[in-house]
C-alpha positions in Angstrom: -28.8 -30.1 -5.2 -28.7 -28.7 -8.4 -30.9 -29.5 -10.9 -30.3 -31.5 -15.0 -31.7 -27.9 -16.4 -29.1 -25.9 -13.9 -26.5 -27.8 -15.1 -27.3 -28.0 -18.7 -27.7 -24.2 -18.3 -24.5 -23.1 -16.4 -22.9 -26.0 -19.1 -24.3 -24.3 -21.8 -23.2 -20.4 -20.7 -19.8 -20.9 -18.9 -18.5 -24.2 -19.7 -15.8 -23.2 -21.1 -14.5 -21.3 -18.6 -15.8 -23.5 -15.4 -16.8 -27.0 -14.7 -17.0 -28.8 -11.4 -15.1 -30.3 -8.7 -15.8 -34.0 -9.6 -13.3 -36.1 -11.7 -13.1 -40.1 -12.4 -11.2 -42.3 -9.8 -6.8 -42.3 -10.4 -6.3 -45.5 -13.0 -3.0 -46.9 -12.2 -1.2 -43.2 -12.2 -1.5 -40.0 -10.4 -2.3 -37.8 -13.4 -4.9 -41.1 -15.2 -9.0 -40.3 -15.6 -8.2 -36.8 -14.9 -9.4 -35.2 -18.5 -12.3 -37.8 -18.2 -15.3 -36.2 -19.1 -17.7 -38.3 -19.1 -18.7 -38.2 -15.6 -20.5 -35.3 -16.5 -22.9 -37.5 -18.2 -26.6 -39.3 -16.8 -27.3 -38.3 -13.9 -26.3 -39.7 -11.1 -23.2 -37.4 -10.6 -25.8 -34.0 -9.9 -26.2 -35.5 -6.0 -22.4 -34.7 -5.7 -22.9 -31.2 -7.0 -22.7 -28.0 -4.7 -23.4 -24.7 -5.6 -22.5 -23.1 -2.2 -18.6 -23.9 -3.1 -17.5 -22.2 -5.7 -13.5 -22.8 -6.1 -11.5 -20.2 -8.2 -8.5 -19.5 -9.9 -7.3 -16.5 -11.8 -7.4 -17.0 -15.1 -6.7 -20.2 -17.8 -2.6 -20.9 -18.4 -2.7 -23.5 -21.3 -4.4 -21.7 -23.8 -8.3 -22.4 -25.2 -10.4 -24.7 -23.2 -11.7 -27.3 -25.9 -14.6 -28.9 -24.5 -17.2 -27.7 -22.1 -15.8 -28.7 -18.6 -12.6 -29.6 -19.2 -11.1 -25.9 -17.2 -9.6 -27.8 -14.2 -9.6 -31.1 -16.1 -6.2 -31.1 -17.4 -4.9 -34.3 -19.0 -1.6 -33.4 -20.5 1.5 -34.6 -18.7 2.5 -31.0 -17.4 -0.6 -30.0 -16.1 -1.6 -30.5 -12.2 -5.0 -30.8 -12.1 -5.1 -34.1 -10.2 -3.6 -32.4 -7.5 -7.1 -31.5 -6.8 -8.6 -34.5 -7.1 -6.4 -36.3 -4.5 -7.0 -33.4 -2.4 -10.6 -32.3 -2.6 -12.0 -36.2 -3.1 -14.3 -36.8 1.0 -13.6 -33.3 1.7 -16.8 -31.0 1.5 -15.1 -29.0 -1.1 -15.7 -32.3 -3.8 -18.8 -31.2 -6.1 -17.9 -27.8 -5.7 -18.3 -25.2 -8.5 -15.3 -24.0 -10.3 -14.3 -21.3 -12.1 -12.1 -18.3 -12.7 -12.5 -14.5 -11.7 -10.5 -13.8 -14.9 -12.3 -15.2 -18.1 -10.6 -15.0 -21.7 -7.2 -13.9 -20.7 -5.0 -17.1 -21.6 -2.0 -16.3 -19.7 0.1 -18.9 -17.7 2.3 -16.7 -15.8 0.1 -14.4 -13.2 2.6 -12.2 -12.7 1.6 -10.5 -16.2 -1.9 -11.4 -15.3 -2.0 -9.2 -12.4 0.3 -6.0 -14.2 -1.8 -6.3 -17.2 -4.5 -5.9 -13.9 -3.3 -3.1 -12.7 -2.8 -1.1 -15.6 -6.4 -1.9 -17.0 -8.9 -1.5 -14.4 -12.6 -1.6 -16.5 -11.3 -5.2 -17.6 -11.0 -6.2 -13.5 -14.5 -4.5 -13.2 -15.9 -6.6 -16.7 -14.6 -10.0 -15.6 -15.9 -9.3 -12.1 -19.4 -8.8 -12.9 -19.6 -12.2 -14.9 -18.0 -13.9 -11.7 -21.0 -11.9 -9.7 -23.8 -13.5 -12.6 -22.0 -16.6 -12.4 -22.8 -17.2 -8.6 -26.8 -15.3 -9.4 -26.8 -18.2 -12.0 -25.9 -21.1 -9.9 -28.6 -19.6 -7.0 -25.7 -19.6 -4.7 -27.2 -18.6 -1.2 -24.3 -18.1 0.8 -21.4 -19.8 -0.8 -18.3 -20.2 0.8 -15.3 -18.9 -1.9 -12.2 -21.0 -2.1 -9.4 -19.0 -3.9 -6.1 -21.0 -5.6 -3.3 -18.6 -4.5 -2.8 -15.1 -3.8 -3.3 -13.3 -6.8 -7.4 -14.9 -7.2 -7.8 -14.2 -3.1 -6.7 -10.3 -3.7 -9.0 -9.8 -6.5 -11.8 -11.8 -4.8 -11.0 -9.8 -1.7 -10.8 -6.5 -3.6 -14.3 -6.7 -4.7 -16.1 -9.2 -2.8 -14.8 -8.9 0.6 -18.2 -7.5 2.2 -20.6 -10.2 0.0 -18.9 -13.3 0.6 -16.8 -15.7 2.6 -13.8 -15.9 0.9 -11.1 -18.4 1.9 -7.8 -19.5 0.4 -5.5 -22.2 -0.3 -2.3 -22.9 -2.5 -2.7 -22.8 -5.7 -2.4 -26.0 -7.2 0.8 -25.6 -9.3 2.8 -24.6 -6.5 5.6 -27.3 -6.4 4.5 -29.8 -3.6 3.3 -33.1 -3.8 -0.4 -34.5 -3.9 -0.3 -35.3 -0.3 1.5 -32.4 1.0 -1.0 -30.5 -1.6 -3.8 -32.8 0.4 -2.5 -31.4 3.7 -2.4 -27.8 3.1 -6.4 -28.0 1.8 -7.3 -29.4 5.4 -5.5 -27.4 7.6 -7.4 -24.7 5.7 -10.8 -25.5 5.4 
């Protein structure tokens, strides 16, 4: 279980890059309440958190995250974070820690991000070091790392294939229905 102190420490240190795989229930529409961060108040939510599951995206693709824990909880109409909520609800991945392997590099096109990394190997190394520090700070013992998409998966394999179990799921921004995305996740876990 993640303690309140551990949660607050992680929120303070990494909060603008990260979040947890819990969301408020959907309301009238599939996207409703996905950005409701009030779920992280009180202490009841702590029982849902699981630091042994780590879900990893490539990088932030929408500009600065304005509030701690808002990554992967984007309420904008064009965002597809709601598909993650739908796909993970009532699965072993619900409550997992969520982060990006590359920090502080806002780029919507993953091809540009990967091109930058090929030309700036030290930038990747510094981000890999931060990611390892995150895992250490979480107190992970034997985490299962779930990569969203090919690019995050390739970076994780390149740097951690001998250390952690790394699985790949499709990226949630792929053009597919939330139902199909849930099925794809279920097939891989």
